[in-house]
N, C-alpha and C positions, 0 to 999 in steps of 0.2 A: 838478607832474605826476609820477606814478609810471609811467614807461615804460621799455622796454628797447630795446637796440640791435636785437634781433631784430624787434621790432614795427616799428621805424622802417625797417628793411631791407625788410620785407614791404610796408609802406605805400608806400615809394618805388617799388617795382615795380608796385604797383597804380596809382599816380599816373602812372607813365610809360606803362603800357600802356592805362590806362583800361579795365581788364578784370581781373576776379578770376581767371578761368580761365587767361589768358595769364601772369599773375603766378605762379600756382601751377605752371604748366609750367616757367617759368624757374627757380623756386626748388626744384623737385622736391618740391612739397607737394601735398596735396589741396586742392580749392577750399574745402571746409568749414573746413579749418585756416586758410586765408588769411582767410576771412570772420570767423572767430572772433577772430583777432589784430587785425583792423581794428576790430571792435566793442569789444574791450578798450581799444584806443587811443582810440576815441571816448569811452568812459566816463572814461578818465583825463583827456582834454582837456575834457570837459564840453560838447562841441559836435559836431554831425554833421560828418563829414569827406567823405563821399561821398553822392551821391543817384542813384537809378536811375530813368530814364525809359524805359519799355519794356525793351529789352534793352541799352540803352546806359548806361554809368557816367559820371558827371560829378563833378568835385570842387567842393565848396562853397568859399566864401571862406576858411574856416578850413582846409580841406583843401589849398588852393593854398599857403597860408602855411606849413603844416607840411611839405608836400612840398618846398618850397624849402629849409627848414632840414635836412630829411632828406638831400637831395642833397649839401649842404655837409658834413654829418657823414660821409656815406659816402665822399666824396672825401678828407676828412682822414684817415680810418681807412686808406684805401688808400695814401695818401702815407706814413703812418707805417709801414705794413707794408713797403712797398718801400724806404723809407729804412733800416729795420732790416736788411732783406735785403742791401742794398748794403754795410752795415757788416760783415756777415758774409762778404762776398765772394761772395754768391750772384749768379748771373746770371738774366736773364729779367725778369719783370714784365709789366704790362699797359699798353698804349699806346692811348689814345683819340684818334683823329684825325677831324677834321671837314673836309670839302672842299666847296667850292661846286660846283654841278652841272656847270659848264663844265670843271672840273678832273678829272671822272670819266674822261675819255678817256685820261689818262696816269697818274693817281694809282695805279691798281693795279700798273703796271709798277714804280713807285718802291717801293711796299710789298713787292712780290715780291722785288725785289733786296735790300731791307733784311732781309726775313725769311730770305733765303738766308744772309746773313751772321750773323743772330741767330735761329736756328730756335727758340730757347726762348721768344721773346717772344710774348705773346698780344696780337693786334691787334684793334681794334674800329674799323671805318670807317663813318662816316655821311656820306651825300651829301644836301645840302639847298641851298635858295637862300641868297643872301647874308644876308638878314635873319635866317634861322634860325641860321646859323653864328655871326653876331655875338651873338645871344642866348645860344647855348650857351657862347661865350667868357665872356659876362657872368655866366652862372650857374655857371661853373667846371665844366661838364659834360664838356668836352674838354680835353686837354692842349695840343694844337697844332691850328692851322687852316691849310689851304692855300687861298689866295684871291688874286684879281687886284687888289683895291683894299683896302688896310688900313683898318680901321674908324676913323672919327674920333670915334665915340661913347665909346670906351674908351681908357684908357692901355695901349698895347700895345708890344711889341717886334716889329717887322716887318722881315724880312730878305729881299731878293730872291734867288732861286736859279735862275731860268730866264726866258727871254724869252717874251712872250705877244703875238704880233703880231695885230692886229685888222684885218679886211678887209671890204669890201663884197662881197656875192655876189648872184647872180641865176641864173635858169634858163639853160641853155646857148643857147637860141634867143632870148634877150632882145636887143633892138636894140643895147644897149650892150656886150654880151658880148665882141665882137671889137674894140672901140675901143682905141686905143693910149694916149691920154691923155684922161681924163674930168674936166672941171672940176666941183667939188662942186655948183655951181649947176645943173648939168644934171640933178641928182637931185631937184630941187624938186617935180616933178610925179609922182614915183614913189609907189607904195604901199609904206610901210615896215612890215616885220614886226618887232615889238619884244618884248623880254623884259619881265617885270613891273617896276613901279616899285621902285627899290632895287637893281636889278641893276647890277653894275659895268660890264658891257659896254654896257648901255643908257645909263648916265651918260656913258661915254666917247664914244659916238656923238652924244649930245645936245650935248656940249661941242664936238665937231668940227663939227657942222652949224651951231651958233650962231656959232662963230668964223669960219665961211665964209659967213655970211649966208643960210643955208638954213633955211626954215621948212617942215617936212613938211605937206602938205595932207591926206594920207590915211595913217592908221596902223591897224594891227591888232595887238593885244596877245596874246602867247602865253606859256605858263608853262614851256616847256622848249625846249632846243636841238633835240631830235629833231623836235618838232612844227614848229619854224621851218624846219628843213632840208627836211622833206616839203613844206611850203607853198611854199618857194622853188622846189623841183623841179617843183611843179605850176603854176608861173607866177603865183602869187598876188601876188607883190611881191618887193622886194629886202630884204636884211637886212644887218646889221653884226654880225660874229661872230668869235670866236677862230679863227684859222687852224688851231689844234690840233684843232678839233672836226670839220673837214671834209676831212681828209687822204684818206680813202677816196673821198669823193664827187668830189673834184678829180681823183684818179687815174683814176677810171672815167668822168669826163666828165659826171656827173649834175648838177654844180653848176659854175658859172663864176665865177671871181674877177674883179671889176671893177677896172680899172686907174684908180682915182680918184686924182687928184693929192693928195699928202699922206698917202697910205696905202701900205703897211701902217702903221698907227699902232702904234708900238713901246711896249708896256707890259711888265710883268714879273709873274711869279708870286711870291708871298711866303709864307714860313713865319711864322706869327704866334702869339704867346702873350701872355697878360696880363703887364704889366710887373712886377706884384707877385708873380707866380707863381714859385715855386721849382721848376724842372724837375728831376724825378727822373732817375736814370741812364738809363733806357730812352728817355725823351723827349729828353734831351740828346743821346743817341747818334743818334737819328733826325734831330734838327736839324742836327747836325754832318755826318751822312751826306748830307743834301740840299745843304748849302752846299758840301761838298767833292766829292761824287761824282755829283750828279744828272745833270749834263752832257747827253749824248744820250738819257738815259732819259725826259726830258720832251719829246723831239722826236717828231713823228708818225712812225709806222712807214713803212718804204719801201713803194712800190707793189708789189703782187703781180705777178710776172712769169711768163711762160710759158717753155717749154723754150728758146726762142730768145733769152731775156733781155729781150725788149721788154715794155712794159706791156700789160696786157690791153686788147683793143680797146674803144673807147668804144661804148656802145649807140647805136643809131640814134635820131635825134630823132623823137618822136611826131608824126605828121602831124595837122594841123588843131588844134593846141593853141589854145584860145581866148585871145585877148589881152585886156588891160584895155580 
């Protein structure tokens, strides 16, 4: 095949965006120029790489295969560039970080603190569910990942850097909200609001319930913590969630933490990278920063206080909220 690095770079952008126009915007090219380069690549490959259905662009089987190799080549070129820069004593570089959606509540604080100490670093942050983060690690699309459950599917180096307590929560007027000690079996008849299969939080909850002989009778699956929080506040059911994600709701009284025996379930946040990956200076600096200095940066922010120093008043409970 007679192809160029420029063609591969352009095609990788098209494959990532599934859009010729967005790829053109990213690369500061015209859309016709992008289309022409992809056509040239198809001629060199002897196979169609993309297909268009209506206004949507899809990759063919050959396109998916070439895109995978293009990502690897792009990553290797970036690593070579940054390694040479490090040899010259240059600072900076680009850092690709992937975080699971639950970590988005504190990850920006960590990155802001790191960027303050290293203003020349170019950061790229992606927030996805656990399955997508594991796939990005497998495809070498990210340098480091922040997640609550290290992947078993890959050979990785996983190092804990902060606690991640998991708790049961309910609406403030739930019958169990004021109870001092709640046996896990008292939850058996509740409606459970769950994250999608593969979620680390869901897996931890399922293990906890199984160990305590609890089989949920009613479950509702949701794809984000924000949706779960809103559903909990509406009285739709109870959930099991990272305490990091509900600091504001607890402070304002919109969500109640249930005092279930055996919780909070103490877990940790991990910084993860592929075991065979050689971390470049900027990625290694961020890894060491987390392990050395994350400390309170991963803690939930303190409740907002008024002039007197007391927490803001809790909102009144809605009257007549329908029960299950």
